[in-house]
N, CA and C atoms of all chains as a GROMACS GRO file, in nm:
protein
  600
    1UNK      N    1   0.356   2.353   0.884
    1UNK     CA    2   0.313   2.219   0.923
    1UNK      C    3   0.367   2.185   1.060
    2UNK      N    4   0.282   2.155   1.154
    2UNK     CA    5   0.329   2.118   1.287
    2UNK      C    6   0.325   1.967   1.300
    3UNK      N    7   0.441   1.907   1.326
    3UNK     CA    8   0.449   1.762   1.335
    3UNK      C    9   0.379   1.708   1.459
    4UNK      N   10   0.356   1.796   1.555
    4UNK     CA   11   0.295   1.751   1.680
    4UNK      C   12   0.149   1.711   1.659
    5UNK      N   13   0.083   1.775   1.564
    5UNK     CA   14  -0.059   1.747   1.544
    5UNK      C   15  -0.078   1.627   1.452
    6UNK      N   16  -0.016   1.516   1.491
    6UNK     CA   17  -0.025   1.396   1.410
    6UNK      C   18  -0.070   1.281   1.498
    7UNK      N   19  -0.168   1.206   1.451
    7UNK     CA   20  -0.216   1.091   1.527
    7UNK      C   21  -0.178   0.963   1.453
    8UNK      N   22  -0.144   0.859   1.527
    8UNK     CA   23  -0.110   0.730   1.467
    8UNK      C   24  -0.220   0.631   1.500
    9UNK      N   25  -0.270   0.563   1.400
    9UNK     CA   26  -0.371   0.458   1.420
    9UNK      C   27  -0.310   0.326   1.376
   10UNK      N   28  -0.295   0.232   1.470
   10UNK     CA   29  -0.240   0.100   1.438
   10UNK      C   30  -0.354   0.008   1.397
   11UNK      N   31  -0.345  -0.048   1.277
   11UNK     CA   32  -0.452  -0.133   1.225
   11UNK      C   33  -0.426  -0.278   1.266
   12UNK      N   34  -0.522  -0.339   1.330
   12UNK     CA   35  -0.507  -0.477   1.375
   12UNK      C   36  -0.626  -0.563   1.334
   13UNK      N   37  -0.676  -0.641   1.428
   13UNK     CA   38  -0.779  -0.740   1.395
   13UNK      C   39  -0.922  -0.695   1.416
   14UNK      N   40  -0.941  -0.575   1.468
   14UNK     CA   41  -1.079  -0.530   1.490
   14UNK      C   42  -1.149  -0.502   1.357
   15UNK      N   43  -1.281  -0.487   1.360
   15UNK     CA   44  -1.353  -0.458   1.234
   15UNK      C   45  -1.307  -0.325   1.174
   16UNK      N   46  -1.314  -0.318   1.042
   16UNK     CA   47  -1.268  -0.200   0.968
   16UNK      C   48  -1.330  -0.072   1.023
   17UNK      N   49  -1.459  -0.076   1.055
   17UNK     CA   50  -1.527   0.048   1.098
   17UNK      C   51  -1.470   0.105   1.228
   18UNK      N   52  -1.418   0.019   1.316
   18UNK     CA   53  -1.354   0.070   1.437
   18UNK      C   54  -1.240   0.165   1.400
   19UNK      N   55  -1.160   0.125   1.303
   19UNK     CA   56  -1.044   0.205   1.264
   19UNK      C   57  -1.087   0.327   1.183
   20UNK      N   58  -1.196   0.314   1.109
   20UNK     CA   59  -1.249   0.428   1.035
   20UNK      C   60  -1.287   0.539   1.134
   21UNK      N   61  -1.354   0.501   1.240
   21UNK     CA   62  -1.395   0.601   1.339
   21UNK      C   63  -1.274   0.659   1.411
   22UNK      N   64  -1.176   0.574   1.446
   22UNK     CA   65  -1.056   0.621   1.515
   22UNK      C   66  -0.977   0.719   1.428
   23UNK      N   67  -0.993   0.706   1.296
   23UNK     CA   68  -0.921   0.793   1.202
   23UNK      C   69  -0.998   0.922   1.177
   24UNK      N   70  -1.130   0.910   1.174
   24UNK     CA   71  -1.216   1.025   1.144
   24UNK      C   72  -1.204   1.134   1.251
   25UNK      N   73  -1.193   1.090   1.376
   25UNK     CA   74  -1.196   1.187   1.486
   25UNK      C   75  -1.080   1.286   1.481
   26UNK      N   76  -0.953   1.241   1.482
   26UNK     CA   77  -0.844   1.340   1.475
   26UNK      C   78  -0.846   1.422   1.345
   27UNK      N   79  -0.888   1.360   1.234
   27UNK     CA   80  -0.893   1.433   1.107
   27UNK      C   81  -0.990   1.551   1.116
   28UNK      N   82  -1.104   1.525   1.183
   28UNK     CA   83  -1.205   1.631   1.192
   28UNK      C   84  -1.158   1.744   1.282
   29UNK      N   85  -1.054   1.717   1.363
   29UNK     CA   86  -0.992   1.823   1.445
   29UNK      C   87  -0.877   1.889   1.370
   30UNK      N   88  -0.858   1.854   1.245
   30UNK     CA   89  -0.754   1.918   1.166
   30UNK      C   90  -0.618   1.850   1.176
   31UNK      N   91  -0.614   1.734   1.243
   31UNK     CA   92  -0.486   1.663   1.256
   31UNK      C   93  -0.458   1.574   1.135
   32UNK      N   94  -0.331   1.545   1.117
   32UNK     CA   95  -0.289   1.444   1.021
   32UNK      C   96  -0.293   1.308   1.089
   33UNK      N   97  -0.334   1.204   1.015
   33UNK     CA   98  -0.338   1.070   1.072
   33UNK      C   99  -0.246   0.978   0.992
   34UNK      N  100  -0.167   0.898   1.062
   34UNK     CA  101  -0.085   0.798   0.996
   34UNK      C  102  -0.139   0.660   1.032
   35UNK      N  103  -0.186   0.587   0.931
   35UNK     CA  104  -0.230   0.449   0.952
   35UNK      C  105  -0.109   0.358   0.937
   36UNK      N  106  -0.089   0.268   1.034
   36UNK     CA  107   0.021   0.173   1.025
   36UNK      C  108  -0.033   0.032   1.036
   37UNK      N  109   0.016  -0.056   0.950
   37UNK     CA  110  -0.028  -0.196   0.954
   37UNK      C  111   0.085  -0.285   0.908
   38UNK      N  112   0.077  -0.413   0.950
   38UNK     CA  113   0.173  -0.512   0.904
   38UNK      C  114   0.097  -0.636   0.857
   39UNK      N  115   0.166  -0.712   0.773
   39UNK     CA  116   0.114  -0.843   0.732
   39UNK      C  117  -0.024  -0.833   0.670
   40UNK      N  118  -0.112  -0.921   0.714
   40UNK     CA  119  -0.245  -0.929   0.652
   40UNK      C  120  -0.331  -0.807   0.680
   41UNK      N  121  -0.295  -0.730   0.782
   41UNK     CA  122  -0.374  -0.610   0.813
   41UNK      C  123  -0.352  -0.500   0.710
   42UNK      N  124  -0.254  -0.518   0.621
   42UNK     CA  125  -0.223  -0.415   0.521
   42UNK      C  126  -0.346  -0.386   0.434
   43UNK      N  127  -0.416  -0.492   0.391
   43UNK     CA  128  -0.535  -0.471   0.307
   43UNK      C  129  -0.640  -0.389   0.383
   44UNK      N  130  -0.652  -0.417   0.512
   44UNK     CA  131  -0.750  -0.344   0.591
   44UNK      C  132  -0.714  -0.197   0.604
   45UNK      N  133  -0.584  -0.169   0.616
   45UNK     CA  134  -0.540  -0.029   0.625
   45UNK      C  135  -0.579   0.047   0.499
   46UNK      N  136  -0.566  -0.018   0.383
   46UNK     CA  137  -0.605   0.047   0.258
   46UNK      C  138  -0.756   0.070   0.256
   47UNK      N  139  -0.833  -0.029   0.302
   47UNK     CA  140  -0.978  -0.012   0.310
   47UNK      C  141  -1.014   0.108   0.399
   48UNK      N  142  -0.948   0.116   0.514
   48UNK     CA  143  -0.978   0.224   0.608
   48UNK      C  144  -0.951   0.360   0.541
   49UNK      N  145  -0.835   0.371   0.476
   49UNK     CA  146  -0.799   0.497   0.411
   49UNK      C  147  -0.902   0.536   0.304
   50UNK      N  148  -0.949   0.437   0.229
   50UNK     CA  149  -1.044   0.464   0.122
   50UNK      C  150  -1.180   0.503   0.178
   51UNK      N  151  -1.227   0.431   0.277
   51UNK     CA  152  -1.359   0.461   0.334
   51UNK      C  153  -1.357   0.601   0.399
   52UNK      N  154  -1.248   0.631   0.470
   52UNK     CA  155  -1.240   0.761   0.538
   52UNK      C  156  -1.240   0.875   0.437
   53UNK      N  157  -1.155   0.867   0.336
   53UNK     CA  158  -1.140   0.982   0.246
   53UNK      C  159  -1.255   0.992   0.145
   54UNK      N  160  -1.322   0.880   0.117
   54UNK     CA  161  -1.429   0.884   0.018
   54UNK      C  162  -1.566   0.908   0.081
   55UNK      N  163  -1.585   0.860   0.205
   55UNK     CA  164  -1.719   0.868   0.261
   55UNK      C  165  -1.732   0.955   0.385
   56UNK      N  166  -1.628   0.955   0.469
   56UNK     CA  167  -1.645   1.019   0.599
   56UNK      C  168  -1.587   1.160   0.606
   57UNK      N  169  -1.466   1.178   0.557
   57UNK     CA  170  -1.402   1.309   0.568
   57UNK      C  171  -1.358   1.349   0.428
   58UNK      N  172  -1.451   1.404   0.351
   58UNK     CA  173  -1.420   1.428   0.211
   58UNK      C  174  -1.325   1.545   0.189
   59UNK      N  175  -1.302   1.625   0.295
   59UNK     CA  176  -1.200   1.728   0.278
   59UNK      C  177  -1.066   1.682   0.337
   60UNK      N  178  -1.045   1.550   0.337
   60UNK     CA  179  -0.914   1.495   0.371
   60UNK      C  180  -0.862   1.418   0.249
   61UNK      N  181  -0.732   1.405   0.241
   61UNK     CA  182  -0.677   1.333   0.126
   61UNK      C  183  -0.558   1.248   0.167
   62UNK      N  184  -0.532   1.146   0.085
   62UNK     CA  185  -0.416   1.061   0.110
   62UNK      C  186  -0.292   1.134   0.063
   63UNK      N  187  -0.199   1.158   0.157
   63UNK     CA  188  -0.082   1.238   0.124
   63UNK      C  189   0.033   1.150   0.076
   64UNK      N  190   0.051   1.036   0.138
   64UNK     CA  191   0.158   0.947   0.096
   64UNK      C  192   0.128   0.805   0.140
   65UNK      N  193   0.183   0.712   0.066
   65UNK     CA  194   0.173   0.570   0.099
   65UNK      C  195   0.315   0.514   0.090
   66UNK      N  196   0.362   0.450   0.195
   66UNK     CA  197   0.493   0.388   0.183
   66UNK      C  198   0.489   0.248   0.240
   67UNK      N  199   0.570   0.161   0.181
   67UNK     CA  200   0.575   0.022   0.226
   67UNK      C  201   0.716  -0.010   0.272
   68UNK      N  202   0.728  -0.111   0.357
   68UNK     CA  203   0.859  -0.149   0.408
   68UNK      C  204   0.857  -0.289   0.464
   69UNK      N  205   0.963  -0.323   0.534
   69UNK     CA  206   0.976  -0.455   0.594
   69UNK      C  207   1.021  -0.437   0.738
   70UNK      N  208   0.962  -0.514   0.827
   70UNK     CA  209   1.006  -0.512   0.965
   70UNK      C  210   1.074  -0.645   0.993
   71UNK      N  211   1.197  -0.637   1.042
   71UNK     CA  212   1.275  -0.759   1.062
   71UNK      C  213   1.272  -0.802   1.208
   72UNK      N  214   1.324  -0.921   1.233
   72UNK     CA  215   1.359  -0.960   1.368
   72UNK      C  216   1.244  -1.015   1.449
   73UNK      N  217   1.127  -1.030   1.387
   73UNK     CA  218   1.021  -1.099   1.461
   73UNK      C  219   1.051  -1.248   1.451
   74UNK      N  220   1.043  -1.317   1.563
   74UNK     CA  221   1.080  -1.459   1.563
   74UNK      C  222   0.955  -1.544   1.548
   75UNK      N  223   0.956  -1.631   1.450
   75UNK     CA  224   0.841  -1.717   1.423
   75UNK      C  225   0.836  -1.835   1.518
   76UNK      N  226   0.735  -1.919   1.501
   76UNK     CA  227   0.716  -2.032   1.594
   76UNK      C  228   0.831  -2.132   1.587
   77UNK      N  229   0.901  -2.134   1.473
   77UNK     CA  230   1.013  -2.227   1.461
   77UNK      C  231   1.144  -2.166   1.513
   78UNK      N  232   1.136  -2.049   1.575
   78UNK     CA  233   1.255  -1.989   1.634
   78UNK      C  234   1.341  -1.910   1.536
   79UNK      N  235   1.308  -1.916   1.407
   79UNK     CA  236   1.388  -1.841   1.309
   79UNK      C  237   1.332  -1.702   1.292
   80UNK      N  238   1.418  -1.601   1.268
   80UNK     CA  239   1.367  -1.466   1.248
   80UNK      C  240   1.281  -1.458   1.122
   81UNK      N  241   1.175  -1.378   1.130
   81UNK     CA  242   1.086  -1.363   1.016
   81UNK      C  243   1.075  -1.216   0.981
   82UNK      N  244   1.059  -1.188   0.855
   82UNK     CA  245   1.033  -1.051   0.813
   82UNK      C  246   0.885  -1.036   0.788
   83UNK      N  247   0.834  -0.916   0.811
   83UNK     CA  248   0.693  -0.893   0.782
   83UNK      C  249   0.680  -0.760   0.709
   84UNK      N  250   0.596  -0.758   0.607
   84UNK     CA  251   0.577  -0.635   0.530
   84UNK      C  252   0.495  -0.535   0.611
   85UNK      N  253   0.521  -0.408   0.586
   85UNK     CA  254   0.448  -0.302   0.657
   85UNK      C  255   0.398  -0.196   0.557
   86UNK      N  256   0.299  -0.120   0.601
   86UNK     CA  257   0.252  -0.008   0.520
   86UNK      C  258   0.226   0.112   0.612
   87UNK      N  259   0.250   0.229   0.561
   87UNK     CA  260   0.214   0.353   0.631
   87UNK      C  261   0.138   0.442   0.535
   88UNK      N  262   0.018   0.480   0.575
   88UNK     CA  263  -0.065   0.566   0.489
   88UNK      C  264  -0.091   0.695   0.565
   89UNK      N  265  -0.050   0.806   0.506
   89UNK     CA  266  -0.066   0.935   0.573
   89UNK      C  267  -0.186   1.009   0.513
   90UNK      N  268  -0.281   1.044   0.598
   90UNK     CA  269  -0.402   1.114   0.555
   90UNK      C  270  -0.405   1.251   0.621
   91UNK      N  271  -0.426   1.355   0.543
   91UNK     CA  272  -0.423   1.490   0.599
   91UNK      C  273  -0.541   1.571   0.549
   92UNK      N  274  -0.584   1.670   0.628
   92UNK     CA  275  -0.688   1.762   0.580
   92UNK      C  276  -0.638   1.831   0.454
   93UNK      N  277  -0.726   1.849   0.356
   93UNK     CA  278  -0.686   1.918   0.232
   93UNK      C  279  -0.646   2.061   0.263
   94UNK      N  280  -0.539   2.106   0.196
   94UNK     CA  281  -0.490   2.242   0.218
   94UNK      C  282  -0.598   2.347   0.192
   95UNK      N  283  -0.667   2.327   0.078
   95UNK     CA  284  -0.764   2.427   0.034
   95UNK      C  285  -0.878   2.446   0.133
   96UNK      N  286  -0.906   2.340   0.211
   96UNK     CA  287  -1.021   2.350   0.302
   96UNK      C  288  -0.980   2.382   0.445
   97UNK      N  289  -0.850   2.408   0.465
   97UNK     CA  290  -0.805   2.441   0.601
   97UNK      C  291  -0.865   2.574   0.644
   98UNK      N  292  -0.931   2.570   0.759
   98UNK     CA  293  -0.996   2.692   0.809
   98UNK      C  294  -0.945   2.720   0.948
   99UNK      N  295  -0.943   2.847   0.980
   99UNK     CA  296  -0.911   2.884   1.118
   99UNK      C  297  -1.039   2.872   1.199
  100UNK      N  298  -1.030   2.808   1.314
  100UNK     CA  299  -1.152   2.790   1.393
  100UNK      C  300  -1.152   2.878   1.516
  101UNK      N  301   1.266   0.805  -2.045
  101UNK     CA  302   1.183   0.695  -1.998
  101UNK      C  303   1.084   0.653  -2.106
  102UNK      N  304   1.093   0.528  -2.144
  102UNK     CA  305   1.000   0.480  -2.245
  102UNK      C  306   0.886   0.406  -2.177
  103UNK      N  307   0.765   0.454  -2.194
  103UNK     CA  308   0.650   0.392  -2.128
  103UNK      C  309   0.622   0.253  -2.181
  104UNK      N  310   0.676   0.223  -2.300
  104UNK     CA  311   0.649   0.092  -2.359
  104UNK      C  312   0.718  -0.019  -2.281
  105UNK      N  313   0.831   0.012  -2.218
  105UNK     CA  314   0.906  -0.093  -2.150
  105UNK      C  315   0.856  -0.110  -2.008
  106UNK      N  316   0.725  -0.134  -1.997
  106UNK     CA  317   0.662  -0.150  -1.866
  106UNK      C  318   0.583  -0.279  -1.864
  107UNK      N  319   0.602  -0.357  -1.760
  107UNK     CA  320   0.529  -0.483  -1.748
  107UNK      C  321   0.432  -0.472  -1.632
  108UNK      N  322   0.313  -0.529  -1.648
  108UNK     CA  323   0.214  -0.530  -1.541
  108UNK      C  324   0.202  -0.672  -1.487
  109UNK      N  325   0.209  -0.686  -1.356
  109UNK     CA  326   0.190  -0.816  -1.292
  109UNK      C  327   0.066  -0.806  -1.202
  110UNK      N  328  -0.036  -0.885  -1.234
  110UNK     CA  329  -0.158  -0.885  -1.153
  110UNK      C  330  -0.144  -0.987  -1.041
  111UNK      N  331  -0.158  -0.941  -0.917
  111UNK     CA  332  -0.140  -1.030  -0.801
  111UNK      C  333  -0.273  -1.095  -0.766
  112UNK      N  334  -0.274  -1.227  -0.761
  112UNK     CA  335  -0.399  -1.299  -0.728
  112UNK      C  336  -0.376  -1.402  -0.620
  113UNK      N  337  -0.427  -1.522  -0.642
  113UNK     CA  338  -0.428  -1.623  -0.535
  113UNK      C  339  -0.310  -1.719  -0.538
  114UNK      N  340  -0.224  -1.707  -0.636
  114UNK     CA  341  -0.110  -1.801  -0.641
  114UNK      C  342  -0.010  -1.770  -0.530
  115UNK      N  343   0.084  -1.863  -0.505
  115UNK     CA  344   0.184  -1.838  -0.400
  115UNK      C  345   0.268  -1.713  -0.434
  116UNK      N  346   0.312  -1.646  -0.327
  116UNK     CA  347   0.390  -1.523  -0.342
  116UNK      C  348   0.507  -1.540  -0.437
  117UNK      N  349   0.578  -1.654  -0.427
  117UNK     CA  350   0.699  -1.671  -0.507
  117UNK      C  351   0.671  -1.673  -0.657
  118UNK      N  352   0.553  -1.717  -0.697
  118UNK     CA  353   0.519  -1.711  -0.840
  118UNK      C  354   0.526  -1.568  -0.890
  119UNK      N  355   0.472  -1.476  -0.810
  119UNK     CA  356   0.468  -1.336  -0.852
  119UNK      C  357   0.606  -1.272  -0.840
  120UNK      N  358   0.684  -1.319  -0.741
  120UNK     CA  359   0.822  -1.269  -0.728
  120UNK      C  360   0.899  -1.300  -0.856
  121UNK      N  361   0.885  -1.423  -0.904
  121UNK     CA  362   0.958  -1.461  -1.026
  121UNK      C  363   0.905  -1.385  -1.147
  122UNK      N  364   0.773  -1.369  -1.156
  122UNK     CA  365   0.713  -1.296  -1.269
  122UNK      C  366   0.758  -1.150  -1.270
  123UNK      N  367   0.795  -1.097  -1.153
  123UNK     CA  368   0.838  -0.958  -1.142
  123UNK      C  369   0.988  -0.945  -1.168
  124UNK      N  370   1.062  -1.046  -1.123
  124UNK     CA  371   1.208  -1.042  -1.137
  124UNK      C  372   1.251  -1.042  -1.283
  125UNK      N  373   1.180  -1.120  -1.365
  125UNK     CA  374   1.223  -1.137  -1.504
  125UNK      C  375   1.225  -1.006  -1.582
  126UNK      N  376   1.113  -0.934  -1.592
  126UNK     CA  377   1.118  -0.807  -1.667
  126UNK      C  378   1.214  -0.705  -1.605
  127UNK      N  379   1.225  -0.705  -1.472
  127UNK     CA  380   1.316  -0.609  -1.406
  127UNK      C  381   1.460  -0.634  -1.448
  128UNK      N  382   1.495  -0.764  -1.458
  128UNK     CA  383   1.634  -0.796  -1.493
  128UNK      C  384   1.663  -0.760  -1.639
  129UNK      N  385   1.557  -0.738  -1.717
  129UNK     CA  386   1.574  -0.690  -1.855
  129UNK      C  387   1.569  -0.537  -1.861
  130UNK      N  388   1.566  -0.474  -1.745
  130UNK     CA  389   1.569  -0.328  -1.742
  130UNK      C  390   1.432  -0.262  -1.753
  131UNK      N  391   1.326  -0.345  -1.749
  131UNK     CA  392   1.190  -0.288  -1.757
  131UNK      C  393   1.139  -0.244  -1.621
  132UNK      N  394   1.044  -0.153  -1.623
  132UNK     CA  395   0.969  -0.116  -1.503
  132UNK      C  396   0.854  -0.215  -1.488
  133UNK      N  397   0.823  -0.250  -1.364
  133UNK     CA  398   0.712  -0.343  -1.339
  133UNK      C  399   0.608  -0.275  -1.250
  134UNK      N  400   0.480  -0.289  -1.287
  134UNK     CA  401   0.373  -0.237  -1.203
  134UNK      C  402   0.296  -0.356  -1.146
  135UNK      N  403   0.298  -0.368  -1.013
  135UNK     CA  404   0.219  -0.472  -0.946
  135UNK      C  405   0.081  -0.416  -0.918
  136UNK      N  406  -0.022  -0.491  -0.954
  136UNK     CA  407  -0.159  -0.446  -0.927
  136UNK      C  408  -0.232  -0.552  -0.848
  137UNK      N  409  -0.304  -0.510  -0.744
  137UNK     CA  410  -0.380  -0.605  -0.663
  137UNK      C  411  -0.504  -0.538  -0.609
  138UNK      N  412  -0.604  -0.621  -0.574
  138UNK     CA  413  -0.725  -0.571  -0.511
  138UNK      C  414  -0.755  -0.654  -0.387
  139UNK      N  415  -0.831  -0.593  -0.298
  139UNK     CA  416  -0.883  -0.666  -0.182
  139UNK      C  417  -0.773  -0.731  -0.101
  140UNK      N  418  -0.795  -0.857  -0.066
  140UNK     CA  419  -0.700  -0.925   0.024
  140UNK      C  420  -0.565  -0.949  -0.040
  141UNK      N  421  -0.558  -0.944  -0.172
  141UNK     CA  422  -0.428  -0.965  -0.240
  141UNK      C  423  -0.334  -0.847  -0.221
  142UNK      N  424  -0.385  -0.736  -0.165
  142UNK     CA  425  -0.302  -0.617  -0.145
  142UNK      C  426  -0.182  -0.648  -0.057
  143UNK      N  427  -0.204  -0.722   0.052
  143UNK     CA  428  -0.092  -0.757   0.141
  143UNK      C  429   0.013  -0.837   0.065
  144UNK      N  430  -0.034  -0.927  -0.022
  144UNK     CA  431   0.060  -1.009  -0.098
  144UNK      C  432   0.142  -0.924  -0.195
  145UNK      N  433   0.079  -0.823  -0.254
  145UNK     CA  434   0.151  -0.734  -0.347
  145UNK      C  435   0.266  -0.663  -0.274
  146UNK      N  436   0.240  -0.622  -0.149
  146UNK     CA  437   0.346  -0.556  -0.071
  146UNK      C  438   0.458  -0.657  -0.041
  147UNK      N  439   0.420  -0.780  -0.005
  147UNK     CA  440   0.521  -0.884   0.016
  147UNK      C  441   0.608  -0.904  -0.108
  148UNK      N  442   0.542  -0.914  -0.224
  148UNK     CA  443   0.616  -0.936  -0.349
  148UNK      C  444   0.715  -0.823  -0.373
  149UNK      N  445   0.670  -0.699  -0.356
  149UNK     CA  446   0.757  -0.583  -0.380
  149UNK      C  447   0.877  -0.586  -0.286
  150UNK      N  448   0.853  -0.624  -0.160
  150UNK     CA  449   0.962  -0.626  -0.062
  150UNK      C  450   1.062  -0.738  -0.090
  151UNK      N  451   1.011  -0.856  -0.122
  151UNK     CA  452   1.101  -0.970  -0.149
  151UNK      C  453   1.184  -0.940  -0.275
  152UNK      N  454   1.120  -0.886  -0.377
  152UNK     CA  455   1.191  -0.858  -0.502
  152UNK      C  456   1.302  -0.756  -0.480
  153UNK      N  457   1.270  -0.644  -0.416
  153UNK     CA  458   1.369  -0.537  -0.408
  153UNK      C  459   1.474  -0.564  -0.300
  154UNK      N  460   1.442  -0.646  -0.201
  154UNK     CA  461   1.541  -0.671  -0.095
  154UNK      C  462   1.626  -0.794  -0.121
  155UNK      N  463   1.568  -0.894  -0.191
  155UNK     CA  464   1.644  -1.018  -0.203
  155UNK      C  465   1.682  -1.053  -0.346
  156UNK      N  466   1.594  -1.022  -0.442
  156UNK     CA  467   1.618  -1.074  -0.576
  156UNK      C  468   1.683  -0.974  -0.671
  157UNK      N  469   1.634  -0.853  -0.673
  157UNK     CA  470   1.687  -0.754  -0.768
  157UNK      C  471   1.725  -0.631  -0.687
  158UNK      N  472   1.846  -0.636  -0.628
  158UNK     CA  473   1.880  -0.529  -0.536
  158UNK      C  474   1.912  -0.397  -0.604
  159UNK      N  475   1.928  -0.401  -0.738
  159UNK     CA  476   1.944  -0.273  -0.807
  159UNK      C  477   1.811  -0.225  -0.865
  160UNK      N  478   1.703  -0.268  -0.803
  160UNK     CA  479   1.571  -0.213  -0.836
  160UNK      C  480   1.516  -0.145  -0.712
  161UNK      N  481   1.426  -0.051  -0.733
  161UNK     CA  482   1.369   0.019  -0.617
  161UNK      C  483   1.220   0.048  -0.638
  162UNK      N  484   1.150   0.065  -0.527
  162UNK     CA  485   1.008   0.098  -0.533
  162UNK      C  486   0.996   0.246  -0.566
  163UNK      N  487   0.934   0.276  -0.679
  163UNK     CA  488   0.927   0.413  -0.726
  163UNK      C  489   0.804   0.484  -0.671
  164UNK      N  490   0.692   0.414  -0.667
  164UNK     CA  491   0.571   0.476  -0.614
  164UNK      C  492   0.473   0.370  -0.568
  165UNK      N  493   0.390   0.410  -0.474
  165UNK     CA  494   0.283   0.323  -0.425
  165UNK      C  495   0.156   0.406  -0.426
  166UNK      N  496   0.052   0.358  -0.490
  166UNK     CA  497  -0.073   0.434  -0.483
  166UNK      C  498  -0.189   0.341  -0.454
  167UNK      N  499  -0.288   0.394  -0.385
  167UNK     CA  500  -0.403   0.312  -0.350
  167UNK      C  501  -0.529   0.377  -0.406
  168UNK      N  502  -0.631   0.298  -0.424
  168UNK     CA  503  -0.754   0.350  -0.482
  168UNK      C  504  -0.871   0.258  -0.453
  169UNK      N  505  -0.981   0.286  -0.521
  169UNK     CA  506  -1.102   0.206  -0.504
  169UNK      C  507  -1.156   0.172  -0.642
  170UNK      N  508  -1.198   0.048  -0.657
  170UNK     CA  509  -1.262   0.008  -0.782
  170UNK      C  510  -1.409  -0.013  -0.752
  171UNK      N  511  -1.493   0.053  -0.829
  171UNK     CA  512  -1.637   0.047  -0.801
  171UNK      C  513  -1.706  -0.049  -0.896
  172UNK      N  514  -1.831  -0.075  -0.866
  172UNK     CA  515  -1.918  -0.138  -0.964
  172UNK      C  516  -1.910  -0.288  -0.971
  173UNK      N  517  -1.832  -0.348  -0.882
  173UNK     CA  518  -1.838  -0.493  -0.876
  173UNK      C  519  -1.964  -0.532  -0.800
  174UNK      N  520  -2.039  -0.624  -0.852
  174UNK     CA  521  -2.166  -0.658  -0.788
  174UNK      C  522  -2.147  -0.779  -0.698
  175UNK      N  523  -2.186  -0.764  -0.572
  175UNK     CA  524  -2.172  -0.872  -0.475
  175UNK      C  525  -2.281  -0.976  -0.490
  176UNK      N  526  -2.278  -1.076  -0.405
  176UNK     CA  527  -2.374  -1.186  -0.416
  176UNK      C  528  -2.516  -1.140  -0.389
  177UNK      N  529  -2.531  -1.029  -0.316
  177UNK     CA  530  -2.665  -0.980  -0.286
  177UNK      C  531  -2.715  -0.885  -0.396
  178UNK      N  532  -2.640  -0.872  -0.505
  178UNK     CA  533  -2.684  -0.790  -0.617
  178UNK      C  534  -2.653  -0.642  -0.602
  179UNK      N  535  -2.601  -0.601  -0.486
  179UNK     CA  536  -2.568  -0.460  -0.467
  179UNK      C  537  -2.425  -0.433  -0.511
  180UNK      N  538  -2.398  -0.313  -0.566
  180UNK     CA  539  -2.261  -0.283  -0.608
  180UNK      C  540  -2.168  -0.279  -0.488
  181UNK      N  541  -2.047  -0.329  -0.507
  181UNK     CA  542  -1.949  -0.329  -0.399
  181UNK      C  543  -1.825  -0.255  -0.446
  182UNK      N  544  -1.760  -0.188  -0.352
  182UNK     CA  545  -1.633  -0.126  -0.382
  182UNK      C  546  -1.523  -0.215  -0.331
  183UNK      N  547  -1.410  -0.214  -0.398
  183UNK     CA  548  -1.296  -0.291  -0.350
  183UNK      C  549  -1.172  -0.202  -0.358
  184UNK      N  550  -1.089  -0.211  -0.253
  184UNK     CA  551  -0.967  -0.131  -0.250
  184UNK      C  552  -0.863  -0.189  -0.346
  185UNK      N  553  -0.779  -0.103  -0.400
  185UNK     CA  554  -0.675  -0.146  -0.493
  185UNK      C  555  -0.541  -0.086  -0.455
  186UNK      N  556  -0.435  -0.147  -0.503
  186UNK     CA  557  -0.301  -0.090  -0.485
  186UNK      C  558  -0.222  -0.106  -0.614
  187UNK      N  559  -0.138  -0.010  -0.642
  187UNK     CA  560  -0.044  -0.020  -0.754
  187UNK      C  561   0.094   0.014  -0.702
  188UNK      N  562   0.188  -0.077  -0.720
  188UNK     CA  563   0.326  -0.056  -0.675
  188UNK      C  564   0.416  -0.060  -0.798
  189UNK      N  565   0.488   0.050  -0.820
  189UNK     CA  566   0.576   0.060  -0.937
  189UNK      C  567   0.721   0.034  -0.894
  190UNK      N  568   0.782  -0.065  -0.956
  190UNK     CA  569   0.922  -0.101  -0.925
  190UNK      C  570   1.005  -0.078  -1.050
  191UNK      N  571   1.117  -0.007  -1.035
  191UNK     CA  572   1.199   0.026  -1.152
  191UNK      C  573   1.345   0.001  -1.122
  192UNK      N  574   1.425  -0.028  -1.226
  192UNK     CA  575   1.570  -0.039  -1.206
  192UNK      C  576   1.623   0.094  -1.154
  193UNK      N  577   1.716   0.088  -1.059
  193UNK     CA  578   1.773   0.213  -1.006
  193UNK      C  579   1.843   0.289  -1.116
  194UNK      N  580   1.826   0.420  -1.115
  194UNK     CA  581   1.889   0.505  -1.216
  194UNK      C  582   2.040   0.485  -1.220
  195UNK      N  583   2.101   0.486  -1.102
  195UNK     CA  584   2.248   0.480  -1.094
  195UNK      C  585   2.305   0.352  -1.153
  196UNK      N  586   2.223   0.246  -1.154
  196UNK     CA  587   2.278   0.119  -1.201
  196UNK      C  588   2.238   0.090  -1.346
  197UNK      N  589   2.170   0.185  -1.410
  197UNK     CA  590   2.128   0.164  -1.548
  197UNK      C  591   2.250   0.156  -1.639
  198UNK      N  592   2.258   0.048  -1.714
  198UNK     CA  593   2.373   0.030  -1.804
  198UNK      C  594   2.323   0.010  -1.944
  199UNK      N  595   2.404   0.054  -2.038
  199UNK     CA  596   2.373   0.025  -2.177
  199UNK      C  597   2.425  -0.115  -2.208
  200UNK      N  598   2.342  -0.195  -2.271
  200UNK     CA  599   2.389  -0.333  -2.295
  200UNK      C  600   2.420  -0.353  -2.442
   0.00000   0.00000   0.00000
């Protein structure tokens, strides 16, 4: 496993399909993709992972899902706020790995 | 591990703290809790898991996170819709398990 062949897709406010396409491209080149999202974008990250693995790149699979908290973001009232995060790792299936 | 001592908390539209309390109670009795959410409630499920394990029940930990798709829900236009799902399993830490 080469860690260099990993792409990170940050999920934000754009439409889900934008991120689906951004994820499909590196996967089709055999790279692993890590989707990262915080706060309300977490639901969208899950949607992206599901659409990609079920409809677009069927020889890719969800390898791991982890959740966490990011601290130290300061809210409008000046107090530090925590925000939940998610990381979803999608990789080409081992069985379908081909030499090109 | 007894599968019977497992509580399921369905995350919906209520305030996050309602679900935090619903999760804290079975955990403090030594049970495993499975948080389940769909669609936009997914972000809230992650928030609940983070608040519970970081602030309320520090001798509990997130054991697994899995995501999926639920099919066959029919939208307003009569066509079937898929919705993303998440399941977060929170369990008392092994090291802190005590006989009571």
